[in-house]
N, C-alpha and C positions, 0 to 999 in steps of 0.2 A: 200802608200801615193802618189807616183808619178803616179800610175795608176789612182787614183781618180782625180788628177790634170789634167792628159791627157784627162780623160773622161769628166771632167768639161769643158775643152776648146773645145771639139768636139761637145758638145750640144749647138746649136746656141743660144737658148733663154737664157741659163745660161751665155754663153760667153758675150752676149750683156748686160745682167744685171750687170755682173761683171765690164765690161768696163764703163758702165753708172755710177756705184757707184764710181769707181776710178776717173772719170771725175768730179763728184760732190765734192769729197774730195779735188781734186786739186783746184777747184774753191774756196773752203773754205779756203785752205791754202794761196791762192793768196790774198783773202780778209783780212786774218789775218795779212798780212804784209803791208796793206795800212793804214797809220795812219790818224787819224782825223786831218783836216786842222788846222794848228797853233801849233802843238805839237812839243816841243823841245825834240827830241829823246835821246840826250846825257844826259840831266837832268833826263829824265824818267828812263833810264837805271841805273843811279846812285841811284835814289830813290828806285828802286826795289832791288838793291844790299844791301841797308841798311834796308829793311823791309822784313824779312824772313816770316812773317805771311801772306804776300800776295801771297806766293808761291803756296799754295794749291788752293786759289781762281783762280790763273792763270792757274792751271791744269784744273779746271772745265770749264774755258773759252777756252780750247784748245790752250793755249799759246798766245791768242790774246790780253789779258789784258796787258802783258808786252810791247806790241807795241802800246798800246792805239789805236788800229785799228778801222776800221768801225764796226767790229763785236767784240769789246772789251768785251761786256757783255756775249758773248757766248750764250749758251742755258740755263744758270742758272735761268733766270726769268721764262722760260717755265717749268723747273723742279720744281721750287717753286710753280708755279700755279697748276701743276698737283698734287703735294702733298697736297696743300690746298683743291683742289676739292675732293681728296680721303677722307680727314678728314671731309669735309662738307657732303659727301655722308652718313656718319654715323650719322649725326646730323639732316640734313634737310630731312623731309619725302619725298618731291617731288623728290629730287635727289636719294634717296634710291629706290623709285619706278622706276626711269629711269634705275638704275643699274640692275634691275631685268628684264628689257625688252629685254635683249640680245644685239645684235650688234647695233640696232637702238638707244637704250638707251645710250650705251657707245659712240656712235658717237656724240650725243648731249652733253654729258658730256665733251668730248674732245673739242667740239666747245666752250664751256664755258671756258675751260682751255686756249684756244688760245686767247679769248677775255681778260681774266684776265692777260695774259702775258704782254699786252701792258702797263697798268698802273704800273705793277711791274717793267717792264724794264725802264720806266721813272724814278721811284723812285730810283732804284738801280744805274742807270746812274748818277743821281744827287749826290747820295752818293759817287760814285767813284770820281766824279769831285771835291767834297768837300775834300776827302782824299788827292787827288793829290795837291790840293791847299795848303795843310799844308807843302809841301816840302819847304826847305830853298831856293832851286833854282827853279825858275819858270818853270813849265811844260807846262801850257796852257796860262800863262800870265793873264792879266786882261780882263775879258769877260764882254761885255755889255749884257743887257737883251736879245737883239735880237741874239747875238752870242751864248749865253748860250742855248737859245731855239733851235737854229740851231744844236748845238752839241748834245743836248738831242734827237732831232728828228732823227739825223743821227744814233746815237747809238741804239735807239729803232728800227729803220728800219733794222739795222743790225741783231738784235735779231730775228725779224720777218722773215728776209731772211733766217737765219740759221734754224729756225723752219720749214720753207717751204722746205729747202734742206733735212732736216732730215726726213720729211714725204715722200718726193720723194724717198729717199734711202730705207725707210722701205717698200714701195710698191713693190720694186724689190725682197723682201724676201731673201736678202743676209745677213741680220742682222738688228738690231735695229738702225735706222738712227741717233738718238740722241746719243746713246752710241758710234757709229762709229765716229762721229764728235769729241767727247772727246778723243777717241782712237787715231785719226789722230794727234791731238795736242800733245799728250804724245809721240807718236812714233817719231814725227818730231824733238823732242828735243834730242833723243838718239844719233844721229851722232854728235851733238854739244858736248854732255857730253863725248863721247868717244874721240873726238878731244882734249878737254880740259885735259882729263886724260892722254893721250899720251904726250901732250905738257909739262905737269908738272911731268911726271913719272921719277923716279930715281931708281937705283938699291936697295937702302935701303928700298924702299917701296914695295918690292916684297911680303913680308909676308902680309902686309895690303891689297894688291891687291888680293891675294889668298883668304883671309878671306872675302873680299867684294864679290868675285865671288861665294864663297861657300854659303854665306848668301843669295845671289840673287837666286841661284838654290833651296835652301831649302825653301825660301819664295814662289817661283813659284810652287814648288811641294805641299806646304801646301795650297795654294790658290786653286789649282786644286782639291785636296782632299776635301776641304770644299765646293767648288762649286758643285762638282759631288756627294758628299756624301748624302745618303738618307736612311731612315728607311722604309722598306716595310711592310705595315700592311696587313695581309692576309684577303681576302674578298671572301666569297662564295655566289653565286647566286642560290636561290632555283629554283627547276624545276617548270615550269608552263605549263599548257596545254591549248592551244587555238585552238579550232576546233579539227582537227586531227593531229596537230603538237605540239611538246614539245619544250619549250624554257628554257634556263637557265641550271642550274646544272653544272656550270663551277666554277673553282677556279682561282682567280686572286689576285692582291694586289693593295693597295693604297699607292703610293709613297709619303713620307714626307721628304722634303729637310732639310738638316742640317742648311743651310743658305737660308731661304725663303725670306729674306728681300733684298738680293743682296747688292748693294753698297749704297742704300738709307740711312742706319744709319750713314755711314761715311760722306755723304753729309750733313745730318742734323747736325752731331756733329761739322763738320768744320765750318758751318755757325754760330753756337752758341759760340763755343770756341774762335773764332776770333772776335766776336762782341765786347767784353769788350775792347780789344786792339785797335780796330778801333775807337770806341767811345772815348777812352782815348786819342788817337792822336788828335782828334778834340777839346777835352776839355783842353788839356795841354797848348794850346796857348791862352787860355781865359785871359782876362784882370783881372778877379777876382782871387785872390790868393787861395781862398778856392776851387773854381772850377778847377783851374790848378792843385792843389795838388791831388784832387780827380781823375783827368784824369791821373796823374802819377801813382796813385795806380792801376787804371784799366790796364794801360800799363804794370805794374809790374806783373800782373797775367799771361799774355802770355809770358813775357820775362823770368820768372822763369821756367826753364825746368821741375823741379819736379812737381810743381803745374799744369803746362800746360799739362804734360803727364798724371797725375792722372785724371785731369778733362776730358781730351780727351778720355781716356780709359773708364771712367765711363759713359760718354755720349753715346759712341758707343754701349756699352752693354745695356744701358737703352733704347735707340732708337731701338735696334734690337728687344727687347721684345715688345716695343710699336707698331712698324710698323707691326710686324708679327701678333699681335692681330687685326690689322686693316684688313689685307688681308686674314687671315686664320680664317674660321668660322666653328668650329667643329659641332655646332648644325645643320647648313645648310647642311654640308656634310652628317651627320647622317640621316637627313630627306630625302635627295636624295637617299641614299643607301636603305632606307626603302621603298621608293616609287618604286624603281627598283627591289625590291625583294632581295637585297643584305644584308649581315650581316657579322659581324666579329665573327669567331668561338669562342664560349664560352661566348658571350655577347648578351644580349637582344637588339633588335633594338630600336632606339629612344634615350632617355636620357642617358642610361648606355653607349651606343656607343659614344655619344658626350663627356661624361665625360672622357672616356678612350682616345679618340683622343686628348682632351685637355691636359691630363696628359702626354701623349707621346710627344706632341708638346713642352710642357714646358721643359721636360727633354733633348730632343735633341737640343732645342734652347739654352740651357746653353752652350753646346759645341760650337755651332755656334757663339754665342755672345762673349764668351771669345776669340775665335780664331780671330774674326773680330777686337776686341779691341787690341789684341796683334799685329796683322798686321798693325793697324793704328798707334801704337806708336813705331813700329820697327825702323823708322828713328831716333827717339829721343834716343832710347836705343843704336843703333849703333854709333851714334855721340858721346855719352858720355862715352861708354865703350871702343870702338875701335878707336875713334878719326878718323873716316873715312868720306869721302864725301858720302852722303847718297842718291843721286838721283837715282842711279841704283837700290837700294833696297827700294825705297820709297814704303811703304805699300799700300797706297791708289792707287798710279799709277799702281802698279803691279796687284792689285785686279781688277781694271778697264780693263787693257789690257787683262789679262787672261780670265776674264768673257766674254768680247766682242768676243775674238777669239773662245772660246768654243761655244758661242751662234751662231756665224756665221757659224762655221763648221757644227753644227747640222742642221741648216737650209739648207745649201748647200747639205749635205748628203741626207736630206729628198727630195729635189728637184731631185737629181740624181736618188734616188730610185723610185720616181714617174715616171720619164722618162723611167726607165727600165720596170716598169709595163706596161706603155703605149706601149712600143715596143713589149712586149709579147702579148698584146691584138691585 
């Protein structure tokens, strides 16, 4: 490992890329600590301490939401826009044609995602302001129409700024820029969590502390296994003669990931499972008794740990199947194999191969979906069974951190290998 790190630092291009990425992350963290003008930070901190449901949304914003900073929305609107465009690609024929045009088509779809991010950022910023306005202690105070428009413009610009930073980071091929921004926000909170643990630690908590560390290690190991786990489907390419040369005749495999959806199902599930509680907070202060009671019922859904956990787990499993069905196309893969002269041993090319791939995908997806669901509700289980502080073993946070680290390591190793081949040339 140390040899790879030394080799990374010795390669000038990689060293410059790494320093650039670190500089962009520092800029992001500085922006995350600059509050929107007029914010009462003390009241904001108190509001977050009394609303646990906002914790996961704060993770997706890289910790910027809890400061109501210039980039408080994080890159959540861009993630939402990207997911919407992926769904529309399946429905709108024009977008489906673009997705088949290769790099140029995906570039146009990404541009549409960027444009869609702006109205989504405005809507989500307005929703956040309305949620904060429900606080018993004023966070922003009374805003005029001009002041509200100014805050919305600043928060939307912050989202666009982070989207730009993320794309700059991605271009350096050190990792996915959007994921690294979320990663930086999670990691930034680790020292604070450790400091709080040390400050409140006592000798009678040693067993709880050891259980916490053990759960964290088991969770990290489980995430690595799920992220790296794959089923290799054997593929054989028939021999073909072109002119005086023979091609093909090789045996290889088609890798199928256990978790093909990544962290997208958890992001989907968080957005939906928190929605009733957020709407309930808005309705609970209504002047109408009926609407206020209905708002309290919605708030009770997320406040009841059992209902919240079961709903969260079910949504993660369901969205894992749903999102995988969007990004994994057995028929298209089978057709490509047939065009290239490849086949799965024992199966006829075309429809039988597509059915086989679909069956295998559903089976291994079950393990991936259940594992993701368990990781998602792990903080709830830990809190109710062991009565422990759950930030360190927060399932979604660990999944994001481990996934980002693995992806970045693979990209860095690929660049190191490329430089080694160039040196041999």
